[in-house]
MOPAC internal coordinates of N, CA, C and O (Angstrom, degrees):
PM7 1SCF
backbone

  N    0.0000 0     0.00 0     0.00 0    0    0    0
  C    1.3889 1     0.00 0     0.00 0    1    0    0
  C    1.5187 1   108.89 1     0.00 0    2    1    0
  O    1.2310 1   120.31 1   126.66 1    3    2    1
  N    1.3379 1   117.01 1   -53.34 1    3    2    1
  C    1.4893 1   121.64 1  -177.40 1    5    3    2
  C    1.4808 1   109.94 1   -58.22 1    6    5    3
  O    1.2310 1   117.99 1   136.05 1    7    6    5
  N    1.2515 1   121.43 1   -43.95 1    7    6    5
  C    1.5058 1   124.68 1  -176.62 1    9    7    6
  C    1.5701 1   104.84 1   -68.28 1   10    9    7
  O    1.2310 1   116.87 1   139.89 1   11   10    9
  N    1.2978 1   123.57 1   -40.11 1   11   10    9
  C    1.4297 1   117.88 1   177.31 1   13   11   10
  C    1.5037 1   113.25 1   -67.55 1   14   13   11
  O    1.2310 1   117.90 1   147.64 1   15   14   13
  N    1.2886 1   121.60 1   -32.36 1   15   14   13
  C    1.4663 1   121.75 1   175.29 1   17   15   14
  C    1.5810 1   113.33 1   -68.40 1   18   17   15
  O    1.2310 1   121.83 1   140.98 1   19   18   17
  N    1.3621 1   114.10 1   -39.02 1   19   18   17
  C    1.3636 1   121.19 1   176.51 1   21   19   18
  C    1.5547 1   113.98 1   -62.08 1   22   21   19
  O    1.2310 1   121.41 1   139.32 1   23   22   21
  N    1.4199 1   114.91 1   -40.68 1   23   22   21
  C    1.4540 1   119.52 1   178.43 1   25   23   22
  C    1.5701 1   105.21 1   -69.32 1   26   25   23
  O    1.2310 1   119.91 1   136.85 1   27   26   25
  N    1.3195 1   117.77 1   -43.15 1   27   26   25
  C    1.4502 1   115.43 1  -179.07 1   29   27   26
  C    1.5175 1   114.92 1   -58.55 1   30   29   27
  O    1.2310 1   123.03 1   131.47 1   31   30   29
  N    1.2368 1   111.79 1   -48.53 1   31   30   29
  C    1.5290 1   121.91 1   177.80 1   33   31   30
  C    1.5591 1   111.41 1   -55.58 1   34   33   31
  O    1.2310 1   122.50 1   135.24 1   35   34   33
  N    1.3562 1   112.81 1   -44.76 1   35   34   33
  C    1.4624 1   113.92 1   178.58 1   37   35   34
  C    1.4989 1   115.48 1   -62.77 1   38   37   35
  O    1.2310 1   123.38 1   141.51 1   39   38   37
  N    1.4676 1   111.12 1   -38.49 1   39   38   37
  C    1.4945 1   115.36 1   175.11 1   41   39   38
  C    1.4651 1   113.10 1   -62.24 1   42   41   39
  O    1.2310 1   118.80 1   138.64 1   43   42   41
  N    1.3527 1   119.90 1   -41.36 1   43   42   41
  C    1.4855 1   121.63 1   179.44 1   45   43   42
  C    1.4701 1   106.88 1   -62.98 1   46   45   43
  O    1.2310 1   118.60 1   131.56 1   47   46   45
  N    1.2814 1   120.28 1   -48.44 1   47   46   45
  C    1.4785 1   123.10 1  -177.54 1   49   47   46
  C    1.5422 1   112.53 1   -59.80 1   50   49   47
  O    1.2310 1   119.93 1   143.57 1   51   50   49
  N    1.3508 1   117.75 1   -36.43 1   51   50   49
  C    1.4471 1   119.56 1  -179.74 1   53   51   50
  C    1.4646 1   106.58 1   -72.67 1   54   53   51
  O    1.2310 1   117.29 1   136.46 1   55   54   53
  N    1.2945 1   122.77 1   -43.54 1   55   54   53
  C    1.4214 1   128.08 1   179.84 1   57   55   54
  C    1.5557 1   107.09 1   -61.33 1   58   57   55
  O    1.2310 1   117.44 1   135.44 1   59   58   57
  N    1.2874 1   122.48 1   -44.56 1   59   58   57
  C    1.3867 1   126.32 1   179.72 1   61   59   58
  C    1.5415 1   109.70 1   -56.33 1   62   61   59
  O    1.2310 1   122.30 1   125.13 1   63   62   61
  N    1.3482 1   113.20 1   -54.87 1   63   62   61
  C    1.4234 1   116.86 1  -178.78 1   65   63   62
  C    1.4918 1   117.13 1   -59.70 1   66   65   63
  O    1.2310 1   121.14 1   150.11 1   67   66   65
  N    1.4283 1   115.43 1   -29.89 1   67   66   65
  C    1.4591 1   121.31 1  -179.69 1   69   67   66
  C    1.4391 1   105.96 1   -72.34 1   70   69   67
  O    1.2310 1   118.08 1   137.39 1   71   70   69
  N    1.3598 1   121.26 1   -42.61 1   71   70   69
  C    1.4497 1   122.92 1   177.13 1   73   71   70
  C    1.4525 1   114.41 1   -62.09 1   74   73   71
  O    1.2310 1   121.86 1   141.33 1   75   74   73
  N    1.2445 1   114.05 1   -38.67 1   75   74   73
  C    1.5815 1   116.21 1  -176.22 1   77   75   74
  C    1.5583 1   104.82 1   -70.44 1   78   77   75
  O    1.2310 1   118.76 1   134.13 1   79   78   77
  N    1.2215 1   119.96 1   -45.87 1   79   78   77
  C    1.4078 1   126.45 1   177.78 1   81   79   78
  C    1.5715 1   114.89 1   -52.48 1   82   81   79
  O    1.2310 1   123.04 1   129.17 1   83   82   81
  N    1.3266 1   111.78 1   -50.83 1   83   82   81
  C    1.4794 1   122.62 1   179.89 1   85   83   82
  C    1.5483 1   108.10 1   -65.86 1   86   85   83
  O    1.2310 1   119.96 1   139.94 1   87   86   85
  N    1.3035 1   117.69 1   -40.06 1   87   86   85
  C    1.4380 1   119.91 1   179.81 1   89   87   86
  C    1.4534 1   114.23 1   -67.44 1   90   89   87
  O    1.2310 1   117.97 1   139.40 1   91   90   89
  N    1.2998 1   121.48 1   -40.60 1   91   90   89
  C    1.3806 1   131.23 1   177.42 1   93   91   90
  C    1.5333 1   106.40 1   -61.34 1   94   93   91
  O    1.2310 1   118.60 1   128.58 1   95   94   93
  N    1.3148 1   120.28 1   -51.42 1   95   94   93
  C    1.4366 1   126.97 1   176.26 1   97   95   94
  C    1.5840 1   111.23 1   -54.09 1   98   97   95
  O    1.2310 1   121.70 1   136.23 1   99   98   97
  N    1.2773 1   114.35 1   -43.77 1   99   98   97
  C    1.4778 1   119.12 1   179.85 1  101   99   98
  C    1.4602 1   114.76 1   -65.97 1  102  101   99
  O    1.2310 1   123.47 1   138.64 1  103  102  101
  N    1.3511 1   110.96 1   -41.36 1  103  102  101
  C    1.5346 1   117.09 1   178.82 1  105  103  102
  C    1.5144 1   111.25 1   -66.66 1  106  105  103
  O    1.2310 1   120.26 1   139.47 1  107  106  105
  N    1.3649 1   117.10 1   -40.53 1  107  106  105
  C    1.4339 1   118.28 1  -178.88 1  109  107  106
  C    1.5485 1   106.83 1   -63.40 1  110  109  107
  O    1.2310 1   119.13 1   140.66 1  111  110  109
  N    1.3028 1   119.26 1   -39.34 1  111  110  109
  C    1.4534 1   120.38 1  -177.80 1  113  111  110
  C    1.4696 1   106.48 1   -64.13 1  114  113  111
  O    1.2310 1   119.77 1   130.16 1  115  114  113
  N    1.2974 1   118.05 1   -49.84 1  115  114  113
  C    1.4991 1   122.92 1  -174.62 1  117  115  114
  C    1.5158 1   108.44 1   -58.76 1  118  117  115
  O    1.2310 1   119.61 1   133.44 1  119  118  117
  N    1.3767 1   118.36 1   -46.56 1  119  118  117
  C    1.4168 1   117.26 1  -179.47 1  121  119  118
  C    1.4928 1   118.81 1   -95.35 1  122  121  119
  O    1.2310 1   123.04 1  -159.19 1  123  122  121
  N    1.2799 1   111.79 1    20.81 1  123  122  121
  C    1.5655 1   123.81 1   176.39 1  125  123  122
  C    1.6095 1   107.52 1    48.38 1  126  125  123
  O    1.2310 1   120.19 1  -125.60 1  127  126  125
  N    1.3666 1   117.25 1    54.40 1  127  126  125
  C    1.3619 1   120.10 1   175.62 1  129  127  126
  C    1.5692 1   107.12 1   -98.39 1  130  129  127
  O    1.2310 1   121.06 1   -62.74 1  131  130  129
  N    1.3484 1   115.58 1   117.26 1  131  130  129
  C    1.4554 1   121.60 1  -166.22 1  133  131  130
  C    1.6379 1   112.75 1  -127.25 1  134  133  131
  O    1.2310 1   121.81 1    -8.42 1  135  134  133
  N    1.2061 1   114.13 1   171.58 1  135  134  133
  C    1.4615 1   114.24 1   173.79 1  137  135  134
  C    1.5118 1   115.02 1   -65.38 1  138  137  135
  O    1.2310 1   123.47 1   152.65 1  139  138  137
  N    1.3253 1   110.95 1   -27.35 1  139  138  137
  C    1.4974 1   118.08 1   172.74 1  141  139  138
  C    1.5301 1   113.26 1   -53.97 1  142  141  139
  O    1.2310 1   123.20 1   133.80 1  143  142  141
  N    1.3015 1   111.47 1   -46.20 1  143  142  141
  C    1.4647 1   119.53 1  -178.28 1  145  143  142
  C    1.6132 1   108.04 1   -67.34 1  146  145  143
  O    1.2310 1   120.77 1   144.19 1  147  146  145
  N    1.3196 1   116.14 1   -35.81 1  147  146  145
  C    1.3789 1   122.10 1   174.66 1  149  147  146
  C    1.5095 1   113.08 1   -56.51 1  150  149  147
  O    1.2310 1   121.13 1   138.11 1  151  150  149
  N    1.3712 1   115.45 1   -41.89 1  151  150  149
  C    1.4377 1   123.12 1  -176.27 1  153  151  150
  C    1.5306 1   108.66 1   -76.05 1  154  153  151
  O    1.2310 1   120.02 1   137.93 1  155  154  153
  N    1.3619 1   117.57 1   -42.07 1  155  154  153
  C    1.4665 1   120.08 1  -176.43 1  157  155  154
  C    1.5441 1   117.62 1   -81.13 1  158  157  155
  O    1.2310 1   121.39 1   148.43 1  159  158  157
  N    1.3296 1   114.94 1   -31.57 1  159  158  157
  C    1.4925 1   115.99 1  -178.91 1  161  159  158
  C    1.5283 1   104.82 1  -149.67 1  162  161  159
  O    1.2310 1   121.30 1   -93.12 1  163  162  161
  N    1.3274 1   115.12 1    86.88 1  163  162  161
  C    1.4916 1   119.52 1  -179.32 1  165  163  162
  C    1.5782 1   117.07 1   -60.56 1  166  165  163
  O    1.2310 1   122.37 1   140.46 1  167  166  165
  N    1.3121 1   113.06 1   -39.54 1  167  166  165
  C    1.4270 1   117.74 1   176.12 1  169  167  166
  C    1.5374 1   117.70 1   -58.42 1  170  169  167
  O    1.2310 1   122.56 1   134.84 1  171  170  169
  N    1.3839 1   112.70 1   -45.16 1  171  170  169
  C    1.3155 1   114.74 1   169.76 1  173  171  170
  C    1.4132 1   120.54 1   -63.48 1  174  173  171
  O    1.2310 1   120.68 1   146.10 1  175  174  173
  N    1.3220 1   116.31 1   -33.90 1  175  174  173
  C    1.4786 1   123.15 1  -177.32 1  177  175  174
  C    1.6943 1   103.27 1   -63.75 1  178  177  175
  O    1.2310 1   122.88 1   126.69 1  179  178  177
  N    1.2531 1   112.08 1   -53.31 1  179  178  177
  C    1.4813 1   123.88 1   179.27 1  181  179  178
  C    1.4690 1   113.17 1   -50.68 1  182  181  179
  O    1.2310 1   121.20 1   135.46 1  183  182  181
  N    1.3320 1   115.30 1   -44.54 1  183  182  181
  C    1.4910 1   127.02 1  -177.77 1  185  183  182
  C    1.5891 1   106.07 1   -63.09 1  186  185  183
  O    1.2310 1   122.48 1   129.77 1  187  186  185
  N    1.2951 1   112.86 1   -50.23 1  187  186  185
  C    1.4859 1   121.35 1  -179.94 1  189  187  186
  C    1.5530 1   112.47 1   -60.76 1  190  189  187
  O    1.2310 1   122.29 1   128.60 1  191  190  189
  N    1.3351 1   113.23 1   -51.40 1  191  190  189
  C    1.4809 1   120.63 1  -179.68 1  193  191  190
  C    1.5433 1   112.03 1   -57.36 1  194  193  191
  O    1.2310 1   122.59 1   132.93 1  195  194  193
  N    1.3177 1   112.64 1   -47.07 1  195  194  193
  C    1.5005 1   118.86 1   177.56 1  197  195  194
  C    1.6210 1   110.94 1   -57.73 1  198  197  195
  O    1.2310 1   125.14 1   133.87 1  199  198  197
  N    1.2285 1   107.74 1   -46.13 1  199  198  197
  C    1.5958 1   113.98 1  -178.86 1  201  199  198
  C    1.4863 1   110.04 1   -63.43 1  202  201  199
  O    1.2310 1   119.60 1   137.15 1  203  202  201
  N    1.3682 1   118.37 1   -42.85 1  203  202  201
  C    1.4359 1   120.75 1  -178.17 1  205  203  202
  C    1.6161 1   107.89 1   -70.23 1  206  205  203
  O    1.2310 1   118.39 1   143.51 1  207  206  205
  N    1.2408 1   120.67 1   -36.49 1  207  206  205
  C    1.4542 1   125.47 1   174.68 1  209  207  206
  C    1.5305 1   113.63 1   -59.03 1  210  209  207
  O    1.2310 1   122.26 1   137.80 1  211  210  209
  N    1.3755 1   113.27 1   -42.20 1  211  210  209
  C    1.4961 1   120.36 1  -175.86 1  213  211  210
  C    1.5561 1   106.24 1   -71.42 1  214  213  211
  O    1.2310 1   120.12 1   137.56 1  215  214  213
  N    1.3290 1   117.38 1   -42.44 1  215  214  213
  C    1.4018 1   123.46 1   179.52 1  217  215  214
  C    1.5301 1   110.88 1   -63.02 1  218  217  215
  O    1.2310 1   120.40 1   133.70 1  219  218  217
  N    1.2896 1   116.85 1   -46.30 1  219  218  217
  C    1.4540 1   123.93 1  -178.98 1  221  219  218
  C    1.4921 1   110.63 1   -60.32 1  222  221  219
  O    1.2310 1   120.18 1   133.19 1  223  222  221
  N    1.3666 1   117.27 1   -46.81 1  223  222  221
  C    1.5153 1   126.33 1  -175.14 1  225  223  222
  C    1.5557 1   103.55 1   -68.77 1  226  225  223
  O    1.2310 1   117.64 1   143.07 1  227  226  225
  N    1.3215 1   122.10 1   -36.93 1  227  226  225
  C    1.4403 1   116.20 1   179.41 1  229  227  226
  C    1.3621 1   113.88 1   -73.29 1  230  229  227
  O    1.2310 1   119.02 1   150.94 1  231  230  229
  N    1.3647 1   119.48 1   -29.06 1  231  230  229
  C    1.5251 1   121.28 1   171.84 1  233  231  230
  C    1.5531 1   109.56 1   -59.68 1  234  233  231
  O    1.2310 1   123.03 1   127.70 1  235  234  233
  N    1.3708 1   111.81 1   -52.30 1  235  234  233
  C    1.5146 1   116.16 1  -175.03 1  237  235  234
  C    1.5903 1   106.02 1   -58.27 1  238  237  235
  O    1.2310 1   118.86 1   136.42 1  239  238  237
  N    1.3014 1   119.78 1   -43.58 1  239  238  237
  C    1.4900 1   118.81 1  -173.33 1  241  239  238
  C    1.4787 1   109.47 1   -63.43 1  242  241  239
  O    1.2310 1   121.52 1   140.67 1  243  242  241
  N    1.3187 1   114.69 1   -39.33 1  243  242  241
  C    1.5097 1   117.70 1   179.84 1  245  243  242
  C    1.5372 1   115.83 1   -70.98 1  246  245  243
  O    1.2310 1   121.15 1   139.85 1  247  246  245
  N    1.4129 1   115.41 1   -40.15 1  247  246  245
  C    1.4534 1   121.44 1  -171.42 1  249  247  246
  C    1.5242 1   111.36 1   -91.28 1  250  249  247
  O    1.2310 1   120.64 1   148.16 1  251  250  249
  N    1.3554 1   116.39 1   -31.84 1  251  250  249
  C    1.4672 1   118.65 1  -173.72 1  253  251  250
  C    1.5435 1   117.93 1  -109.30 1  254  253  251
  O    1.2310 1   123.87 1   137.96 1  255  254  253
  N    1.2469 1   110.17 1   -42.04 1  255  254  253
  C    1.5026 1   116.87 1  -175.10 1  257  255  254
  C    1.6186 1   111.22 1   -83.78 1  258  257  255
  O    1.2310 1   121.77 1   123.29 1  259  258  257
  N    1.3371 1   114.21 1   -56.71 1  259  258  257
  C    1.4903 1   118.56 1  -176.74 1  261  259  258
  C    1.5101 1   112.43 1   -90.77 1  262  261  259
  O    1.2310 1   117.63 1  -132.53 1  263  262  261
  N    1.3346 1   122.12 1    47.47 1  263  262  261
  C    1.3749 1   128.22 1   176.44 1  265  263  262
  C    1.4823 1   112.39 1   -80.16 1  266  265  263
  O    1.2310 1   120.10 1   180.00 1  267  266  265

């Protein structure tokens, strides 16, 4: 039983990480956040990436974890 639970939780964790990663990538494309921005204005790039990460994690929590 314990092994099954561990495998299930690992699966959910991997799925959550994948969704967050894909969501951040999609938001970067939509908002045109590129490596060029990172070179020119690092603080703005960090601000946007943190914002996107928070949004993506909130989506995962609502749709995958707290179902």
